[in-house]
Chimera marker file (.cmm) of the C-alpha trace (Angstrom):
<marker_set name="trace">
<marker id="1" x="2.644" y="-6.960" z="-34.408" r="1" g="1" b="0" radius="0.5"/>
<marker id="2" x="3.908" y="-8.960" z="-37.396" r="1" g="1" b="0" radius="0.5"/>
<marker id="3" x="7.599" y="-9.443" z="-38.095" r="1" g="1" b="0" radius="0.5"/>
<marker id="4" x="9.462" y="-10.369" z="-41.265" r="1" g="1" b="0" radius="0.5"/>
<marker id="5" x="13.086" y="-11.422" z="-40.947" r="1" g="1" b="0" radius="0.5"/>
<marker id="6" x="15.835" y="-11.152" z="-43.537" r="1" g="1" b="0" radius="0.5"/>
<marker id="7" x="17.078" y="-14.661" z="-44.314" r="1" g="1" b="0" radius="0.5"/>
<marker id="8" x="20.455" y="-15.134" z="-42.617" r="1" g="1" b="0" radius="0.5"/>
<marker id="9" x="20.646" y="-11.454" z="-41.796" r="1" g="1" b="0" radius="0.5"/>
<marker id="10" x="19.917" y="-8.978" z="-39.042" r="1" g="1" b="0" radius="0.5"/>
<marker id="11" x="17.274" y="-6.903" z="-40.868" r="1" g="1" b="0" radius="0.5"/>
<marker id="12" x="13.723" y="-7.059" z="-39.512" r="1" g="1" b="0" radius="0.5"/>
<marker id="13" x="10.505" y="-5.483" z="-40.773" r="1" g="1" b="0" radius="0.5"/>
<marker id="14" x="7.701" y="-4.871" z="-38.273" r="1" g="1" b="0" radius="0.5"/>
<marker id="15" x="4.047" y="-4.249" z="-38.991" r="1" g="1" b="0" radius="0.5"/>
<marker id="16" x="1.523" y="-3.190" z="-36.360" r="1" g="1" b="0" radius="0.5"/>
<marker id="17" x="-1.729" y="-4.943" z="-37.086" r="1" g="1" b="0" radius="0.5"/>
<marker id="18" x="-3.331" y="-8.309" z="-37.567" r="1" g="1" b="0" radius="0.5"/>
<marker id="19" x="-2.094" y="-10.944" z="-39.979" r="1" g="1" b="0" radius="0.5"/>
<marker id="20" x="-5.009" y="-10.174" z="-42.304" r="1" g="1" b="0" radius="0.5"/>
<marker id="21" x="-4.131" y="-6.472" z="-42.229" r="1" g="1" b="0" radius="0.5"/>
<marker id="22" x="-0.497" y="-7.302" z="-42.974" r="1" g="1" b="0" radius="0.5"/>
<marker id="23" x="-1.331" y="-9.559" z="-45.914" r="1" g="1" b="0" radius="0.5"/>
<marker id="24" x="-3.875" y="-7.119" z="-47.311" r="1" g="1" b="0" radius="0.5"/>
<marker id="25" x="-1.416" y="-4.238" z="-47.078" r="1" g="1" b="0" radius="0.5"/>
<marker id="26" x="1.525" y="-6.182" z="-48.508" r="1" g="1" b="0" radius="0.5"/>
<marker id="27" x="-0.384" y="-7.857" z="-51.350" r="1" g="1" b="0" radius="0.5"/>
<marker id="28" x="-2.211" y="-4.696" z="-52.354" r="1" g="1" b="0" radius="0.5"/>
<marker id="29" x="1.083" y="-2.831" z="-52.638" r="1" g="1" b="0" radius="0.5"/>
<marker id="30" x="0.253" y="-0.344" z="-49.875" r="1" g="1" b="0" radius="0.5"/>
<marker id="31" x="3.183" y="-1.562" z="-47.785" r="1" g="1" b="0" radius="0.5"/>
<marker id="32" x="6.610" y="-2.360" z="-49.154" r="1" g="1" b="0" radius="0.5"/>
<marker id="33" x="8.520" y="-5.004" z="-47.244" r="1" g="1" b="0" radius="0.5"/>
<marker id="34" x="12.273" y="-4.755" z="-47.940" r="1" g="1" b="0" radius="0.5"/>
<marker id="35" x="12.790" y="-8.509" z="-47.483" r="1" g="1" b="0" radius="0.5"/>
<marker id="36" x="10.251" y="-9.400" z="-50.206" r="1" g="1" b="0" radius="0.5"/>
<marker id="37" x="11.337" y="-9.482" z="-53.878" r="1" g="1" b="0" radius="0.5"/>
<marker id="38" x="10.620" y="-6.239" z="-55.724" r="1" g="1" b="0" radius="0.5"/>
<marker id="39" x="8.765" y="-8.091" z="-58.482" r="1" g="1" b="0" radius="0.5"/>
<marker id="40" x="6.536" y="-9.995" z="-56.044" r="1" g="1" b="0" radius="0.5"/>
<marker id="41" x="3.356" y="-8.312" z="-57.305" r="1" g="1" b="0" radius="0.5"/>
<marker id="42" x="4.333" y="-7.979" z="-60.977" r="1" g="1" b="0" radius="0.5"/>
<marker id="43" x="2.832" y="-11.255" z="-62.141" r="1" g="1" b="0" radius="0.5"/>
<marker id="44" x="-0.922" y="-11.770" z="-62.097" r="1" g="1" b="0" radius="0.5"/>
<marker id="45" x="-2.013" y="-14.366" z="-59.599" r="1" g="1" b="0" radius="0.5"/>
<marker id="46" x="-3.066" y="-17.627" z="-61.154" r="1" g="1" b="0" radius="0.5"/>
<marker id="47" x="-4.570" y="-20.842" z="-59.990" r="1" g="1" b="0" radius="0.5"/>
<marker id="48" x="-4.359" y="-24.209" z="-61.660" r="1" g="1" b="0" radius="0.5"/>
<marker id="49" x="-6.494" y="-26.880" z="-60.037" r="1" g="1" b="0" radius="0.5"/>
<marker id="50" x="-4.930" y="-30.268" z="-59.668" r="1" g="1" b="0" radius="0.5"/>
<marker id="51" x="-6.622" y="-33.401" z="-60.886" r="1" g="1" b="0" radius="0.5"/>
<marker id="52" x="-5.616" y="-36.039" z="-58.360" r="1" g="1" b="0" radius="0.5"/>
<marker id="53" x="-6.418" y="-39.672" z="-58.902" r="1" g="1" b="0" radius="0.5"/>
<marker id="54" x="-9.297" y="-40.295" z="-56.574" r="1" g="1" b="0" radius="0.5"/>
<marker id="55" x="-8.972" y="-43.456" z="-54.549" r="1" g="1" b="0" radius="0.5"/>
<marker id="56" x="-11.986" y="-45.263" z="-53.246" r="1" g="1" b="0" radius="0.5"/>
<marker id="57" x="-11.459" y="-48.015" z="-50.704" r="1" g="1" b="0" radius="0.5"/>
<marker id="58" x="-12.768" y="-51.466" z="-51.406" r="1" g="1" b="0" radius="0.5"/>
<marker id="59" x="-15.995" y="-52.130" z="-49.539" r="1" g="1" b="0" radius="0.5"/>
<marker id="60" x="-15.647" y="-54.355" z="-46.514" r="1" g="1" b="0" radius="0.5"/>
<marker id="61" x="-17.501" y="-57.589" z="-47.155" r="1" g="1" b="0" radius="0.5"/>
<marker id="62" x="-20.504" y="-58.052" z="-44.921" r="1" g="1" b="0" radius="0.5"/>
<marker id="63" x="-19.949" y="-60.564" z="-42.179" r="1" g="1" b="0" radius="0.5"/>
<marker id="64" x="-22.938" y="-62.566" z="-41.121" r="1" g="1" b="0" radius="0.5"/>
<marker id="65" x="-23.950" y="-62.142" z="-37.500" r="1" g="1" b="0" radius="0.5"/>
<marker id="66" x="-22.054" y="-64.558" z="-35.331" r="1" g="1" b="0" radius="0.5"/>
<marker id="67" x="-22.501" y="-65.966" z="-31.876" r="1" g="1" b="0" radius="0.5"/>
<marker id="68" x="-19.783" y="-63.984" z="-30.141" r="1" g="1" b="0" radius="0.5"/>
<marker id="69" x="-20.077" y="-66.108" z="-27.008" r="1" g="1" b="0" radius="0.5"/>
<marker id="70" x="-19.280" y="-69.191" z="-29.105" r="1" g="1" b="0" radius="0.5"/>
<marker id="71" x="-16.326" y="-67.443" z="-30.752" r="1" g="1" b="0" radius="0.5"/>
<marker id="72" x="-14.988" y="-66.337" z="-27.358" r="1" g="1" b="0" radius="0.5"/>
<marker id="73" x="-15.343" y="-69.819" z="-25.886" r="1" g="1" b="0" radius="0.5"/>
<marker id="74" x="-13.619" y="-71.408" z="-28.906" r="1" g="1" b="0" radius="0.5"/>
<marker id="75" x="-10.826" y="-68.822" z="-28.914" r="1" g="1" b="0" radius="0.5"/>
<marker id="76" x="-10.061" y="-69.241" z="-25.201" r="1" g="1" b="0" radius="0.5"/>
<marker id="77" x="-10.059" y="-73.032" z="-25.610" r="1" g="1" b="0" radius="0.5"/>
<marker id="78" x="-7.602" y="-72.696" z="-28.509" r="1" g="1" b="0" radius="0.5"/>
<marker id="79" x="-5.118" y="-70.338" z="-26.858" r="1" g="1" b="0" radius="0.5"/>
<marker id="80" x="-6.317" y="-66.975" z="-28.194" r="1" g="1" b="0" radius="0.5"/>
<marker id="81" x="-6.437" y="-64.025" z="-25.833" r="1" g="1" b="0" radius="0.5"/>
<marker id="82" x="-9.847" y="-62.419" z="-26.302" r="1" g="1" b="0" radius="0.5"/>
<marker id="83" x="-11.382" y="-59.749" z="-24.075" r="1" g="1" b="0" radius="0.5"/>
<marker id="84" x="-14.600" y="-60.745" z="-22.315" r="1" g="1" b="0" radius="0.5"/>
<marker id="85" x="-16.448" y="-57.837" z="-23.952" r="1" g="1" b="0" radius="0.5"/>
<marker id="86" x="-16.066" y="-55.620" z="-26.994" r="1" g="1" b="0" radius="0.5"/>
<marker id="87" x="-14.821" y="-56.274" z="-30.494" r="1" g="1" b="0" radius="0.5"/>
<marker id="88" x="-13.346" y="-59.670" z="-31.277" r="1" g="1" b="0" radius="0.5"/>
<marker id="89" x="-9.958" y="-59.222" z="-32.986" r="1" g="1" b="0" radius="0.5"/>
<marker id="90" x="-10.105" y="-59.783" z="-36.740" r="1" g="1" b="0" radius="0.5"/>
<marker id="91" x="-7.443" y="-62.518" z="-36.719" r="1" g="1" b="0" radius="0.5"/>
<marker id="92" x="-9.397" y="-64.458" z="-34.071" r="1" g="1" b="0" radius="0.5"/>
<marker id="93" x="-12.590" y="-64.174" z="-36.107" r="1" g="1" b="0" radius="0.5"/>
<marker id="94" x="-10.742" y="-65.399" z="-39.230" r="1" g="1" b="0" radius="0.5"/>
<marker id="95" x="-9.255" y="-68.362" z="-37.321" r="1" g="1" b="0" radius="0.5"/>
<marker id="96" x="-12.688" y="-69.268" z="-35.962" r="1" g="1" b="0" radius="0.5"/>
<marker id="97" x="-14.202" y="-69.042" z="-39.462" r="1" g="1" b="0" radius="0.5"/>
<marker id="98" x="-11.427" y="-71.262" z="-40.921" r="1" g="1" b="0" radius="0.5"/>
<marker id="99" x="-12.033" y="-73.804" z="-38.147" r="1" g="1" b="0" radius="0.5"/>
<marker id="100" x="-15.783" y="-73.816" z="-38.732" r="1" g="1" b="0" radius="0.5"/>
<marker id="101" x="-15.864" y="-73.842" z="-42.536" r="1" g="1" b="0" radius="0.5"/>
<link id1="1" id2="2" r="1" g="1" b="0" radius="0.2"/>
<link id1="2" id2="3" r="1" g="1" b="0" radius="0.2"/>
<link id1="3" id2="4" r="1" g="1" b="0" radius="0.2"/>
<link id1="4" id2="5" r="1" g="1" b="0" radius="0.2"/>
<link id1="5" id2="6" r="1" g="1" b="0" radius="0.2"/>
<link id1="6" id2="7" r="1" g="1" b="0" radius="0.2"/>
<link id1="7" id2="8" r="1" g="1" b="0" radius="0.2"/>
<link id1="8" id2="9" r="1" g="1" b="0" radius="0.2"/>
<link id1="9" id2="10" r="1" g="1" b="0" radius="0.2"/>
<link id1="10" id2="11" r="1" g="1" b="0" radius="0.2"/>
<link id1="11" id2="12" r="1" g="1" b="0" radius="0.2"/>
<link id1="12" id2="13" r="1" g="1" b="0" radius="0.2"/>
<link id1="13" id2="14" r="1" g="1" b="0" radius="0.2"/>
<link id1="14" id2="15" r="1" g="1" b="0" radius="0.2"/>
<link id1="15" id2="16" r="1" g="1" b="0" radius="0.2"/>
<link id1="16" id2="17" r="1" g="1" b="0" radius="0.2"/>
<link id1="17" id2="18" r="1" g="1" b="0" radius="0.2"/>
<link id1="18" id2="19" r="1" g="1" b="0" radius="0.2"/>
<link id1="19" id2="20" r="1" g="1" b="0" radius="0.2"/>
<link id1="20" id2="21" r="1" g="1" b="0" radius="0.2"/>
<link id1="21" id2="22" r="1" g="1" b="0" radius="0.2"/>
<link id1="22" id2="23" r="1" g="1" b="0" radius="0.2"/>
<link id1="23" id2="24" r="1" g="1" b="0" radius="0.2"/>
<link id1="24" id2="25" r="1" g="1" b="0" radius="0.2"/>
<link id1="25" id2="26" r="1" g="1" b="0" radius="0.2"/>
<link id1="26" id2="27" r="1" g="1" b="0" radius="0.2"/>
<link id1="27" id2="28" r="1" g="1" b="0" radius="0.2"/>
<link id1="28" id2="29" r="1" g="1" b="0" radius="0.2"/>
<link id1="29" id2="30" r="1" g="1" b="0" radius="0.2"/>
<link id1="30" id2="31" r="1" g="1" b="0" radius="0.2"/>
<link id1="31" id2="32" r="1" g="1" b="0" radius="0.2"/>
<link id1="32" id2="33" r="1" g="1" b="0" radius="0.2"/>
<link id1="33" id2="34" r="1" g="1" b="0" radius="0.2"/>
<link id1="34" id2="35" r="1" g="1" b="0" radius="0.2"/>
<link id1="35" id2="36" r="1" g="1" b="0" radius="0.2"/>
<link id1="36" id2="37" r="1" g="1" b="0" radius="0.2"/>
<link id1="37" id2="38" r="1" g="1" b="0" radius="0.2"/>
<link id1="38" id2="39" r="1" g="1" b="0" radius="0.2"/>
<link id1="39" id2="40" r="1" g="1" b="0" radius="0.2"/>
<link id1="40" id2="41" r="1" g="1" b="0" radius="0.2"/>
<link id1="41" id2="42" r="1" g="1" b="0" radius="0.2"/>
<link id1="42" id2="43" r="1" g="1" b="0" radius="0.2"/>
<link id1="43" id2="44" r="1" g="1" b="0" radius="0.2"/>
<link id1="44" id2="45" r="1" g="1" b="0" radius="0.2"/>
<link id1="45" id2="46" r="1" g="1" b="0" radius="0.2"/>
<link id1="46" id2="47" r="1" g="1" b="0" radius="0.2"/>
<link id1="47" id2="48" r="1" g="1" b="0" radius="0.2"/>
<link id1="48" id2="49" r="1" g="1" b="0" radius="0.2"/>
<link id1="49" id2="50" r="1" g="1" b="0" radius="0.2"/>
<link id1="50" id2="51" r="1" g="1" b="0" radius="0.2"/>
<link id1="51" id2="52" r="1" g="1" b="0" radius="0.2"/>
<link id1="52" id2="53" r="1" g="1" b="0" radius="0.2"/>
<link id1="53" id2="54" r="1" g="1" b="0" radius="0.2"/>
<link id1="54" id2="55" r="1" g="1" b="0" radius="0.2"/>
<link id1="55" id2="56" r="1" g="1" b="0" radius="0.2"/>
<link id1="56" id2="57" r="1" g="1" b="0" radius="0.2"/>
<link id1="57" id2="58" r="1" g="1" b="0" radius="0.2"/>
<link id1="58" id2="59" r="1" g="1" b="0" radius="0.2"/>
<link id1="59" id2="60" r="1" g="1" b="0" radius="0.2"/>
<link id1="60" id2="61" r="1" g="1" b="0" radius="0.2"/>
<link id1="61" id2="62" r="1" g="1" b="0" radius="0.2"/>
<link id1="62" id2="63" r="1" g="1" b="0" radius="0.2"/>
<link id1="63" id2="64" r="1" g="1" b="0" radius="0.2"/>
<link id1="64" id2="65" r="1" g="1" b="0" radius="0.2"/>
<link id1="65" id2="66" r="1" g="1" b="0" radius="0.2"/>
<link id1="66" id2="67" r="1" g="1" b="0" radius="0.2"/>
<link id1="67" id2="68" r="1" g="1" b="0" radius="0.2"/>
<link id1="68" id2="69" r="1" g="1" b="0" radius="0.2"/>
<link id1="69" id2="70" r="1" g="1" b="0" radius="0.2"/>
<link id1="70" id2="71" r="1" g="1" b="0" radius="0.2"/>
<link id1="71" id2="72" r="1" g="1" b="0" radius="0.2"/>
<link id1="72" id2="73" r="1" g="1" b="0" radius="0.2"/>
<link id1="73" id2="74" r="1" g="1" b="0" radius="0.2"/>
<link id1="74" id2="75" r="1" g="1" b="0" radius="0.2"/>
<link id1="75" id2="76" r="1" g="1" b="0" radius="0.2"/>
<link id1="76" id2="77" r="1" g="1" b="0" radius="0.2"/>
<link id1="77" id2="78" r="1" g="1" b="0" radius="0.2"/>
<link id1="78" id2="79" r="1" g="1" b="0" radius="0.2"/>
<link id1="79" id2="80" r="1" g="1" b="0" radius="0.2"/>
<link id1="80" id2="81" r="1" g="1" b="0" radius="0.2"/>
<link id1="81" id2="82" r="1" g="1" b="0" radius="0.2"/>
<link id1="82" id2="83" r="1" g="1" b="0" radius="0.2"/>
<link id1="83" id2="84" r="1" g="1" b="0" radius="0.2"/>
<link id1="84" id2="85" r="1" g="1" b="0" radius="0.2"/>
<link id1="85" id2="86" r="1" g="1" b="0" radius="0.2"/>
<link id1="86" id2="87" r="1" g="1" b="0" radius="0.2"/>
<link id1="87" id2="88" r="1" g="1" b="0" radius="0.2"/>
<link id1="88" id2="89" r="1" g="1" b="0" radius="0.2"/>
<link id1="89" id2="90" r="1" g="1" b="0" radius="0.2"/>
<link id1="90" id2="91" r="1" g="1" b="0" radius="0.2"/>
<link id1="91" id2="92" r="1" g="1" b="0" radius="0.2"/>
<link id1="92" id2="93" r="1" g="1" b="0" radius="0.2"/>
<link id1="93" id2="94" r="1" g="1" b="0" radius="0.2"/>
<link id1="94" id2="95" r="1" g="1" b="0" radius="0.2"/>
<link id1="95" id2="96" r="1" g="1" b="0" radius="0.2"/>
<link id1="96" id2="97" r="1" g="1" b="0" radius="0.2"/>
<link id1="97" id2="98" r="1" g="1" b="0" radius="0.2"/>
<link id1="98" id2="99" r="1" g="1" b="0" radius="0.2"/>
<link id1="99" id2="100" r="1" g="1" b="0" radius="0.2"/>
<link id1="100" id2="101" r="1" g="1" b="0" radius="0.2"/>
</marker_set>
């Protein structure tokens, strides 16, 4: 069952059927819903495609392979908290690269 409520009012319209059946019936004009404007179907449907500005992210520069064991050892010796496995945080990698350049 589909229900349509009158805005700020007590009037309800009920329709027995699926949502697709309801929309098909209402938009084809077979069913009149008192809460909908009378001129709802007077205008021809139209579609205007938008032309959004497409955004492409900057490519991430390739990082050369690094000795992660060396980075972990350096980071622990210099007060950085680095997990024993997994990805090395970006800020730790940058600090290590600044130290070694």
